[in-house]
N, C-alpha and C positions, 0 to 999 in steps of 0.2 A: 504494500500500500504506500503510495506517495502522498505525503502530507502537503496540502495546498495552503500556503501562508499568505496573509495580507500584512504588508508592512505599513505602519503608520509613522511618519516622520522620516524624511529622506535626506537628513543633514550629514554631518561629518561621520558620525558613528555608523550610520546606515551603510556606508561604503564597506566597512568590515563585514557587516551582517550579510550583505549581498554576496560577497565572496564565500563566506562560510556556508551559506545556504546552497550556493551552486556546487560546492564541493561535497555536499551531503546527498548521497543517492536516494535518500528517503524523503527529500523535501524539494519543493519548487515554489516559486512566487507567482501568485495569480492576481494580486492586487497591490497597488502602490498609491499611497495617500500623502499629500503634502500641499499646503496652500501655495507654495512657490512653483511657478511654472518652470523655471530653470531647473529646480531640483527634480521635478517630475520628468523633464526631458532627459536629464542626465541618467536617471534610473531606467527609463524606457530604452535608452541606448544599450543598456546591459540586459534588460528583460523585455524585449519588444513584444513578447507574447502575453504580457500582463496587461491588466486594465488599470489605468491611472485616473485619479480623481483629485480635485482640490479639497474635497471634504469627505465626510464619513458616509455619504449616500450609498456607496457600493457595498458597505458592510451589511450582510444579510440579503443582498441582491445577487451577488456572485457566489458560486459554490466554493467554499473554503472550509478548512479543517481547524485552523487556529489563526491567531492574530499576534503580531509582534509590535509592541509599542516602543519605538525608538525616539521618544519625545521627552521634553523637560518634565520634571515631576509636578510642576504647577500647571493647572489647567487641563488635567486629564479626565475630568468628570464625564464629558460627552463621549470620550473614547472608551472609557470603562462601561458606560451605560450601553453604548452600541454593541460592544463585544458581548456583554451579558445578555442583552436582548436577543442577539443572534446565536446564543449558546456556543460561542467560540472560546476554546481554551486560550489563555493569555500568557505570553512571555513578555514581561515588562522590564525595560532597563531600570536599574536602580537610580535613586531611591523610588519606591513606589509612589510616594507623595511627599510634599514638603511640610507635612505635619502628621503627628501620630493619629489624631482623630480622623483625618481624611483618609489616611492609609487604612485604618480600621474599618471605615465605611466601605472602601473598595474591597477589602477582604470579605466582609459580610455580603456584599453584593454578589461576588463570585460564588460564595458558598450557597447563597439562596438560589442562584442560577444553576448550581450543580456542575460548575466548570472548574478545571484546574487553573490555578494562578501561580505562576513561577516568576521569581525575580532574578534578574541577570547578575548574580553575584559571582562573576567569573573568577575572582581571585581564589576561591575555594578549590578551583580546578587546576591551579598551577602545580607543576611537578614539585617545586620547592615547598609548597604547603603540605603536600602529601608526604614528602620525605621527612619533613620536620616532625610530623605527627608519629611517623614510624620510629624515629629516633628516641622519642620519649619512652616507648615500650621496650626497645631493644638495646639501647646504649646508655643514655644519660639519666634515665629515671624520670620521676614525676617533676613537672615544672612547679616552682613556688613563687617566683617573681620575674619580671622582665622589664626591659627598657625598649620602647618602640619609638624610633626617631625618623621622621619623614620631612626632609627639608628641600624646598624647591622654589625657584623663582619662576612662577607660571605666567608666561606671557599670554594673557587672555585675548590679545588682539590677533594672534596668529590665525591664518585662514583655515588651518586644519582643525581648529578648536571651535566648539560651540560658543556663542557669544552671550547667552543668557546668564552664565555665572557672574559676569561683570557687574550686573545690577541686582542679583538676587540677595536675599538675606542669608547670612552665614554660609557663603559658598564653599568654604573648605569643609565644614562639617557635613553639609548635605550632599556634596558632590564627590569628595575624596575620603574623608574620615569614615563615612558609612562603610566603605570597603574595609578599612582597617578594623573598625569595631566588629563587623561581622566575622572577620578573620580571628579576632581574639576569642569570640564566643565559640567559633567552630574548632579552632586549634586546641583551646583549653577545655572544650566540652563542658562549659559551665555558663551560668547566667550572671549578669551584673547584680551586685548588691548596692554599691554606692559609688559616687564620683564627686570629686571636687575639681572644678575646671575654670579656666580663664580664657576667653576669646578676645582677640585684639587685632588692630589693623595698624601697621607701621605707617609712617609719614609718606613713604614712597609707594604705597600700595596703589595699584590701578583699579582695585575692586571697591565697590560702593560700600560694602559692609565687611565685617571681620573675616579676614582670610587666613588667620593663624589661630592655633589653639594649643593650650597645654592642659593636661589633665592627669589625675591620679585615680585609677580604677581599682576597685576591690570586687573580686568575683566570689561566688558562693562556695567554691572549693578552696578558697584561701589565696588564690593567685592574685598578686598585686602587680599592676602595670603602670609604669611611668611613661606617659605618652606626650610627644610633641609633634604636631602636624603643621607644617608651614607651606602655604602657597605663595607667600611673599617674604621669603628670605631675601637677602640682598647680594646674592652671588648666583650667577647663571648656572654654575655647576651643581647638579642635584646631589643629594646625599640620603642614604637609607641605611638604617641599622635596626635589626630586631634581635636582641640578645636575650635568650631564655636561660635563667639560672635554675638548674635542676638538681635533684638529689645527689647525683654522681658527677655532675659536671655542667657544661654549658653548650648551648647551640647558638651560633652566630650567623645571621643572614645579613649580608652586606649589600644586597641589591634587591629591589622589589620583586624581581623575577628570577632570582637565582643567587649564585655566589654563596653557597652554604658550607658551613664548617662546624665541627664540634671538638670539644676537648674534655677529657676526664679531669678530675680535680688535681691530680698530680702530674698531668702531662705538661711538657715544656713548651709545646706548640700546638696550634690548631691543626686538625686533620680535615682536609678538603673532602667534600661529599660529592660524588659523581651524580649528575643529573642528566636526563635525556635532552636532546636538542629541542630548543623552544623558540618559536617566533612570537614576539610580543603582540598581544591583542588577538592573535589568530588561534593558536592551539587551545587556549583556555576557552575561547568562544566555541570552538569545535566541540570540545567536551561538554560544554554547557548545553549546546543544541542537541547533542546526542542524548543527554540525560532527559531533556524535555521530550524528545521523540520517543524514548523508551517508556516514559511515563504515560504518554498518550496511547501507546500501543499496548499498555498493560503489562509491560515486561519488567518494570521496576517501580518503586515507590517514588512519588513526586519529591524532588529535592528543592531546596531554596524556596519553600512555599511562602505565599504572602503572609500567612499567619506567623510563621517562624520569623519572617523579616521584621515584623512589628517589634520584636525584642531589640533588634539592632537600631531601629528608628528611635526607640525609647532612650537608647544611649545618647543619641544626638540631642534629643530634646532635654534630657537630663543635664547635658553639658551646657546648653543654652540657659536653662534655669539657674544652674549653679553659678555661671558667670554673671548673669544679670542680677541675681540676688546675693551674690558673694557668700555662698554657703555650700556645705556638703549636701548632696541630694541623694536620698534613698530611693531606689528604683521602685520600692513598694508603693510610693506615692502615685504611681501610674496605674496600679491594679493589674490584674491578669491580662496577658496579651496573646500568649501563644497556645492556648488550649489547656486541656485538663492536666497534662503532665508538666507543662511549662519548661520543657527541655529542648535543647538544640537537637535537630535530627542527627542521629549517629550513622545514617546511611553513608557509605563511601560514594564519592562521585564516580561517574563513568570512568572506566580505565583510560589512562592517557594513551593516545596513539603513539606508535613507535617514534615518530619525530616530533613529539609534543614539546 
């Protein structure tokens, strides 16, 4: 069975998705939606057999099996309503929404419609993420605390980047940190208990609202994470370090997409960890799409569900409240979000391809 997909939003990120979908023999694109005529023409040049439209009128009118939302988190109400009305399973770019209440509404809409809702948290599918988790069990033992540092001067004016983050509220948290927070929950297999955070915007920032954040997280299993996420550092060279302090040693990741090492407590030097070849933004999306397809075919449990995603969004809002009110925030203030067990899904992502 070939899954017929409708793509909503044909901007920069859609270029990756069109390639990933073309490379998946189980998928094809039948619909292309974007208000920009230039974006539609660019997409039709790659998918001439698809039907293109400036609005959502084709949803429910053309035969399709699922919809992919490659759109900003704000203003998705009509898109979600159209997908639910047409009973089309949804794969949505993260974050699902720009507030927890709105995201919760979307999750409930999908559940009431009886359709799967998956969020594109592709960082879970990175080979370095999977290898890190395996090292906890086989080599360095249980993690107890960590330092997560992401430093970047993100030029939001570049043509290859979407422009809406330049004017949105808390762009670092909603657009970038959401990935990091979801990774923390996933890798440590635990939920947040409390956070103390400060968001800020340096004088040289090109962003209208806070593009930097510092936070101290405490998880239910005792893991403490010292986090710094910057979209407006003042050096064009990016930097990334995620160092896990574990019962028998450390794991050090020096690149967002790889460069993994470990050391036992008495080791004189770090040991490099071999990882499969990986093309940035491509192979993780390949695995994400494979997981979505497998769930729709009934071959696997749905991963990165909308309801699970609410827990990561709560971390974002907790940071905002903590910074605004200058206090520690307990996640319990938000109430239940992810269902009866309130746990991160322990399902492993789809196996990485040989050249992932």
